[in-house]
C-alpha positions as CSV (number, residue, x, y, z in Angstrom):
1,M,-0.3,20.8,68.0
2,N,-3.4,19.4,66.4
3,N,-3.8,18.4,62.6
4,A,-6.2,21.4,62.4
5,N,-4.1,24.2,63.4
6,R,-1.1,22.5,61.5
7,R,-3.5,23.6,58.4
8,W,-4.2,26.6,59.2
9,G,-0.5,27.0,58.8
10,V,1.3,29.5,55.9
11,L,2.7,26.0,54.8
12,G,-0.4,24.1,55.5
13,S,-0.4,20.0,55.3
14,L,2.1,19.2,53.0
15,V,2.4,15.9,51.7
16,L,5.2,13.8,49.1
17,L,4.4,12.2,46.2
18,L,6.7,10.6,43.4
19,I,5.8,11.7,40.2
20,G,8.3,10.7,37.1
21,G,11.1,9.7,39.7
22,N,11.3,13.0,41.2
23,C,10.6,14.3,44.2
24,I,7.8,17.4,44.3
25,V,6.3,19.0,47.5
26,A,2.4,18.7,46.8
27,Q,-0.2,20.8,48.8
28,D,-3.1,19.8,51.1
29,W,-6.4,21.1,50.1
30,P,-8.4,20.7,53.2
31,Q,-10.9,23.4,52.5
32,W,-12.9,26.3,50.8
33,R,-9.8,28.5,49.1
34,G,-6.8,26.1,50.4
35,P,-5.0,25.8,53.6
36,N,-5.7,29.2,54.9
37,R,-8.8,30.1,53.3
38,D,-6.5,32.5,50.9
39,N,-6.4,30.8,47.2
40,K,-2.8,30.6,48.4
41,V,-0.6,27.2,46.2
42,T,2.7,26.3,47.5
43,G,4.9,24.1,46.0
44,F,3.5,24.7,42.6
45,T,6.9,25.0,40.2
46,A,5.8,26.8,36.8
47,P,6.9,25.0,33.8
48,Q,9.7,27.3,31.8
49,T,7.3,26.4,28.6
50,W,3.5,25.7,28.8
51,P,2.5,22.7,27.4
52,K,0.0,23.6,24.0
53,E,-2.4,21.0,26.0
54,L,-3.0,19.7,29.5
55,M,-3.0,15.8,29.9
56,K,-6.7,14.0,31.7
57,K,-5.6,11.6,33.7
58,W,-9.2,10.9,34.8
59,N,-12.9,12.1,34.8
60,V,-15.8,10.7,36.7
61,K,-19.6,12.0,37.0
62,V,-19.6,13.2,40.5
63,G,-23.4,14.6,40.8
64,L,-24.5,18.7,40.3
65,G,-23.2,20.8,42.8
66,D,-20.5,25.0,42.9
67,A,-19.0,22.8,46.0
68,S,-14.9,23.4,45.3
69,P,-13.4,20.4,46.1
70,A,-11.2,18.8,48.9
71,L,-7.7,17.0,48.9
72,V,-6.0,15.6,51.2
73,G,-2.9,13.3,51.1
74,D,-3.8,10.9,47.8
75,K,-8.0,11.3,49.3
76,I,-9.9,14.3,47.1
77,Y,-13.6,15.2,48.9
78,V,-16.2,16.2,46.9
79,F,-20.0,17.5,47.9
80,T,-22.9,16.9,45.6
81,R,-26.0,16.2,44.9
82,Q,-27.0,13.4,43.3
83,D,-30.8,13.4,42.1
84,G,-33.1,13.9,45.2
85,D,-30.0,13.6,48.0
86,E,-26.8,15.0,48.4
87,V,-23.8,13.0,48.6
88,A,-20.5,13.2,50.2
89,L,-18.1,11.5,48.3
90,C,-14.2,10.0,48.4
91,L,-12.0,9.6,46.0
92,D,-8.7,8.3,45.0
93,A,-7.2,10.9,43.9
94,G,-5.0,9.3,41.5
95,T,-7.7,7.1,39.9
96,G,-10.7,9.2,41.0
97,K,-12.2,6.0,42.0
98,E,-15.2,6.1,44.5
99,L,-13.8,5.1,48.7
100,W,-16.8,5.8,50.0
101,Q,-20.2,7.4,50.0
102,D,-22.3,8.9,52.3
103,K,-26.0,10.6,51.5
104,Y,-29.2,11.8,52.9
105,P,-32.7,12.7,51.5
106,A,-32.4,16.9,50.3
107,Q,-34.6,20.0,49.9
108,A,-35.2,20.2,46.3
109,V,-33.6,23.6,45.1
110,S,-36.0,26.4,43.5
111,G,-37.0,29.8,42.2
112,P,-34.5,31.9,41.3
113,A,-31.8,29.4,42.6
114,G,-33.1,26.8,40.8
115,S,-30.8,26.8,37.8
116,H,-27.6,25.3,40.3
117,P,-29.6,22.4,42.8
118,G,-26.4,21.1,43.8
119,P,-24.6,22.3,47.2
120,R,-22.7,25.6,46.9
121,S,-21.1,25.4,50.0
122,S,-17.7,23.6,50.0
123,P,-16.2,21.0,52.4
124,S,-13.8,20.7,55.3
125,V,-11.1,18.1,56.4
126,A,-9.4,18.1,59.6
127,D,-8.7,15.8,62.5
128,G,-9.9,12.8,60.8
129,K,-13.1,14.2,59.9
130,V,-15.5,15.8,56.8
131,C,-17.8,18.4,57.9
132,T,-20.6,19.7,55.4
133,L,-23.2,21.8,55.3
134,G,-26.7,21.5,53.0
135,V,-28.3,23.9,50.9
136,S,-31.4,23.2,53.4
137,G,-28.6,23.5,56.5
138,V,-27.9,19.8,57.0
139,L,-24.8,20.2,58.9
140,S,-22.8,16.1,59.0
141,C,-19.7,15.1,60.2
142,L,-18.0,12.5,59.0
143,D,-15.0,10.2,59.8
144,A,-13.1,10.6,56.6
145,A,-11.7,7.5,56.3
146,T,-14.6,5.5,56.7
147,G,-17.7,8.4,55.5
148,K,-19.5,7.2,58.7
149,V,-21.6,9.5,60.5
150,V,-20.4,10.6,63.3
151,W,-23.0,13.5,64.1
152,R,-25.6,15.1,62.2
153,K,-27.8,18.8,62.5
154,E,-30.5,19.1,60.5
155,T,-31.5,23.2,61.3
156,K,-34.0,23.5,58.7
157,A,-33.2,26.7,57.6
158,W,-31.3,28.4,55.3
159,P,-30.9,32.2,53.4
160,N,-32.4,33.6,49.7
161,F,-30.5,31.3,47.4
162,F,-30.1,28.6,50.1
163,T,-26.8,28.3,51.7
164,A,-22.9,28.9,50.8
165,S,-21.0,29.4,53.3
166,S,-18.2,27.2,53.9
167,P,-18.1,25.3,57.8
168,V,-15.0,25.1,59.6
169,I,-13.0,22.7,61.4
170,F,-10.6,24.9,64.0
171,E,-9.3,23.4,67.0
172,G,-11.1,20.5,67.8
173,K,-14.7,22.5,66.4
174,C,-16.8,22.5,63.5
175,I,-17.6,26.3,62.6
176,A,-20.8,27.2,60.6
177,F,-22.9,30.1,59.4
178,L,-26.5,28.6,60.5
179,G,-29.9,30.2,59.7
180,G,-32.3,31.4,56.9
181,R,-33.5,34.9,56.2
182,D,-34.4,36.9,59.8
183,K,-31.5,34.9,61.6
184,G,-28.3,33.6,62.1
185,E,-26.2,31.4,64.2
186,F,-22.6,31.1,64.4
187,V,-22.4,27.7,66.0
188,A,-19.4,25.3,67.2
189,Y,-19.5,22.1,67.6
190,D,-17.7,19.8,69.4
191,L,-16.3,17.8,66.2
192,T,-16.3,14.7,68.0
193,S,-19.4,14.1,69.8
194,G,-21.4,16.9,68.0
195,E,-22.2,19.2,71.5
196,E,-22.7,22.8,70.7
197,K,-19.6,23.9,72.5
198,W,-20.9,28.0,71.8
199,K,-23.1,30.6,69.9
200,W,-23.5,33.4,68.8
201,A,-27.0,34.6,67.7
202,G,-27.7,37.9,65.6
203,E,-27.6,38.5,61.9
204,P,-28.9,35.9,59.2
205,P,-25.9,34.0,57.4
206,A,-24.8,35.8,54.1
207,W,-23.4,33.5,51.6
208,G,-19.4,34.3,52.5
209,S,-17.5,32.3,54.1
210,P,-15.2,33.0,57.3
211,A,-12.0,33.8,57.7
212,L,-9.2,33.4,60.8
213,L,-7.7,36.6,62.7
214,T,-5.7,36.8,65.1
215,V,-4.8,39.7,66.6
216,D,-2.8,40.2,70.0
217,G,-3.3,37.0,71.4
218,T,-7.1,36.6,70.5
219,K,-8.5,34.1,67.9
220,Q,-11.4,34.8,65.7
221,M,-13.4,34.0,62.8
222,V,-14.2,36.9,60.7
223,T,-17.6,36.7,58.4
224,P,-20.1,37.9,56.8
225,T,-23.5,38.5,57.6
226,M,-27.0,39.6,55.6
227,K,-25.7,43.2,56.7
228,S,-22.5,43.3,58.2
229,L,-19.2,42.7,58.7
230,V,-18.1,40.7,62.2
231,S,-15.6,38.9,63.8
232,I,-16.6,36.4,66.3
233,G,-14.1,34.5,69.3
234,T,-13.0,31.5,68.4
235,D,-12.8,30.5,71.9
236,D,-16.0,31.4,73.8
237,G,-18.5,32.3,70.5
238,K,-18.0,36.4,71.5
239,L,-19.0,39.2,69.4
240,L,-15.7,41.0,68.8
241,W,-16.1,43.8,66.2
242,Q,-19.2,44.6,63.8
243,V,-19.2,46.8,60.6
244,A,-22.0,48.0,59.0
245,F,-21.5,46.2,54.9
246,A,-24.9,45.5,53.3
247,P,-24.2,44.7,49.6
248,R,-26.8,43.0,47.1
249,Y,-24.9,40.1,48.2
250,N,-22.3,39.7,50.9
251,N,-20.5,36.2,49.2
252,G,-17.5,37.1,49.5
253,T,-14.6,35.5,52.3
254,P,-12.4,38.3,54.0
255,I,-8.7,38.4,52.7
256,I,-6.8,38.3,55.8
257,E,-2.9,40.5,56.1
258,G,-1.9,40.4,59.7
259,Q,-4.1,42.7,61.5
260,T,-5.5,44.3,58.3
261,V,-8.8,43.0,56.6
262,F,-9.9,43.3,52.9
263,F,-13.5,42.6,52.0
264,S,-15.2,43.3,48.5
265,G,-19.4,43.5,47.7
266,Q,-21.0,43.8,44.4
267,G,-23.7,46.5,44.5
268,Q,-24.6,49.7,46.1
269,G,-22.2,51.2,45.8
270,L,-20.1,49.9,48.7
271,G,-17.2,48.1,47.2
272,T,-14.1,47.6,48.5
273,V,-13.1,48.3,51.8
274,A,-9.8,47.6,53.8
275,L,-9.9,47.6,57.5
276,K,-7.6,47.6,59.9
277,I,-8.1,45.7,63.7
278,E,-6.7,47.2,66.9
279,K,-7.1,46.6,70.4
280,K,-7.0,49.1,73.2
281,G,-7.4,47.4,76.4
282,D,-10.7,44.9,76.1
283,I,-12.2,46.3,73.0
284,F,-11.2,45.9,69.8
285,S,-12.1,48.2,66.3
286,A,-12.0,48.0,62.6
287,N,-10.7,51.4,61.9
288,E,-11.1,52.2,57.7
289,I,-7.8,52.5,55.7
290,W,-9.5,53.0,52.8
291,R,-13.1,52.2,50.9
292,K,-13.5,52.3,47.2
293,K,-16.4,51.8,44.8
294,E,-14.4,48.9,42.2
295,A,-15.4,45.4,44.0
296,A,-15.2,42.0,43.1
297,H,-18.0,40.0,41.1
298,Q,-20.4,38.4,43.9
299,Y,-19.0,35.1,43.3
300,N,-15.4,36.3,43.7
301,T,-12.9,36.4,46.0
302,P,-9.5,38.2,45.0
303,V,-6.1,37.1,46.0
304,L,-3.8,38.7,47.7
305,K,0.0,38.7,46.3
306,E,2.3,41.0,47.3
307,G,0.5,44.5,48.1
308,L,-1.6,43.4,44.8
309,L,-5.3,42.1,45.2
310,F,-6.3,40.2,41.7
311,G,-9.8,39.2,41.2
312,L,-12.8,39.9,38.5
313,S,-15.0,42.2,38.0
314,A,-18.4,42.6,36.8
315,G,-17.8,43.9,32.9
316,A,-20.4,45.3,31.1
317,G,-23.2,42.4,31.1
318,G,-23.1,43.0,35.5
319,G,-21.6,39.4,35.8
320,R,-25.0,38.5,35.7
321,G,-25.5,36.5,32.5
322,G,-22.7,38.9,31.2
323,A,-19.4,39.8,31.6
324,T,-16.5,39.3,34.2
325,N,-13.1,40.8,33.6
326,L,-9.8,40.5,35.5
327,Y,-8.5,43.5,37.3
328,C,-5.8,44.6,39.7
329,M,-5.3,46.8,42.7
330,D,-3.4,48.2,45.1
331,A,-4.0,47.1,48.7
332,K,-2.8,49.8,50.0
333,T,-4.9,52.1,48.3
334,G,-7.8,51.4,46.4
335,E,-6.5,52.5,43.2
336,V,-7.3,50.2,40.3
337,L,-4.1,49.3,38.1
338,W,-5.3,47.5,35.3
339,T,-7.9,46.0,34.1
340,D,-8.3,43.4,31.4
341,K,-11.1,43.7,28.5
342,T,-11.4,39.8,28.0
343,N,-14.5,38.1,29.5
344,R,-13.5,35.9,31.2
345,G,-17.2,34.1,31.4
346,E,-20.3,34.8,34.7
347,C,-17.6,33.9,37.6
348,G,-14.4,32.5,38.5
349,T,-11.9,33.0,40.8
350,V,-8.0,33.7,41.2
351,L,-5.0,31.1,42.8
352,D,-1.6,32.5,43.7
353,A,0.5,30.4,42.3
354,G,3.5,31.8,43.3
355,S,5.6,32.7,40.6
356,V,2.0,32.8,38.3
357,L,-1.3,33.6,39.1
358,L,-3.9,31.0,37.7
359,C,-7.3,32.0,36.6
360,L,-10.2,29.6,36.1
361,T,-13.3,30.7,35.1
362,S,-17.0,29.8,34.6
363,N,-16.8,29.2,30.8
364,S,-14.4,26.3,31.4
365,E,-10.6,28.0,31.0
366,L,-7.7,27.6,32.9
367,V,-5.6,30.6,32.0
368,A,-1.8,31.4,33.7
369,F,-0.9,35.0,33.9
370,K,2.3,37.1,35.7
371,P,1.4,38.5,38.4
372,S,2.1,42.5,37.3
373,N,1.3,46.1,38.8
374,K,1.5,46.7,34.9
375,G,-1.1,45.3,33.4
376,Y,-2.5,41.6,32.6
377,E,0.2,39.4,30.4
378,E,-0.6,35.7,29.7
379,L,1.0,33.1,29.7
380,A,-1.4,29.6,28.8
381,K,-4.8,28.8,28.6
382,Y,-6.4,25.7,28.6
383,K,-9.7,24.5,28.1
384,V,-10.6,22.1,30.8
385,S,-14.2,21.3,30.6
386,E,-16.5,21.2,26.8
387,K,-19.1,23.2,29.6
388,S,-19.9,26.5,29.6
389,G,-22.1,28.7,31.1
390,L,-24.5,27.2,33.8
391,E,-22.6,23.5,33.1
392,G,-19.2,25.0,33.1
393,T,-16.3,25.5,36.3
394,W,-18.0,27.3,38.8
395,A,-16.4,25.3,41.4
396,Y,-12.6,26.5,42.6
397,P,-9.8,24.0,41.3
398,I,-7.3,22.7,43.1
399,V,-3.7,22.6,42.3
400,S,-1.4,20.5,44.1
401,G,2.2,20.0,42.4
402,N,1.7,19.5,38.9
403,R,-2.3,18.7,39.4
404,V,-5.1,20.3,38.7
405,F,-8.5,19.0,39.8
406,V,-11.2,20.5,38.0
407,K,-15.2,20.6,38.6
408,D,-17.7,21.3,36.2
409,R,-21.4,21.0,36.7
410,D,-21.0,17.3,38.2
411,S,-17.9,16.1,36.8
412,L,-14.2,16.0,38.6
413,T,-11.4,15.9,36.1
414,L,-7.5,15.3,36.9
415,W,-5.7,17.6,34.6
416,S,-1.9,17.3,34.6
417,I,0.6,19.9,33.8
418,E,3.2,18.1,32.1
């Protein structure tokens, strides 16, 4: 089994950290939303009594952007913008010291997206490589140990509001959704040589990212396009099934549970859908289980825990410059079980950390609450950046052991729960 497969395994890639003389299993976070792209944290033990404050270990300026970091072993990888360049950085996770960087001149982000000038797409790390996708479609593969460029593709194509889909490293291939406003290409490149292995040419890319689904032994990447939810075979790039889904913005990542796919898109009444993927003969079908008008906010993908979906929905302000609210939905029926009324800022994310749920919002608050279907019950709340709004924490955090890595608009901070 190669490194990429292990990281897509149930537990992901685990490393041992010696903290205060105790052996604590802490999880790698090698790509967007973690080892399995499901925002599930392994190896976190919630404290019996939550501390009044988190301990700040280090803080470094890394550059502008909303791309979430990646953590593998004792190294953390960040993708940002510094002046006119897009920059991939490798830092020592324990100290924040820069180990290497790679940069190239990058297209300026303009128009309505100009308030977020840095990358949105998160790096993917596996098999000794780091893959990044820049705002204007520059796809790079770097050596994870040295930062040396292995190969780089300059597509010079991007959708409205620029790219946000995060690439995947899987079975020796870098898989990325490339293209512009009119057409897209879901492409797999050989991770070592950069040679194109397969390509699906179809609808323009959206801003959500692909996730892995396996049905009847067939491995497939489920990804949103601008108009649909599609599934592409990982061996040959063939379209296996497609469901029309065109909200205002397809920003979400599909949530996979066995052969069930959940997907949420804000706008135009499409809401949240649950699909059962089945195979008869050589044909795959996506059969709707339920569809509800309630949806996650456009910048949020819910997390699935014990038959419940926890996420952030657009509040009275519509999310855009207004409020988002935590909610809980029954994954079997789509019924909303509760919605909290507290304004959580413009966006955020929820992570499944075992006995607790952790929510980081763009107003720079890290909140711990109980995973209950009865209502919102807060356990702790911390301010993890002095910045908020557009300056706040739009990137997803990394939780590894008792460490929490938080990226705000231009800085990366390591916090410790002690």
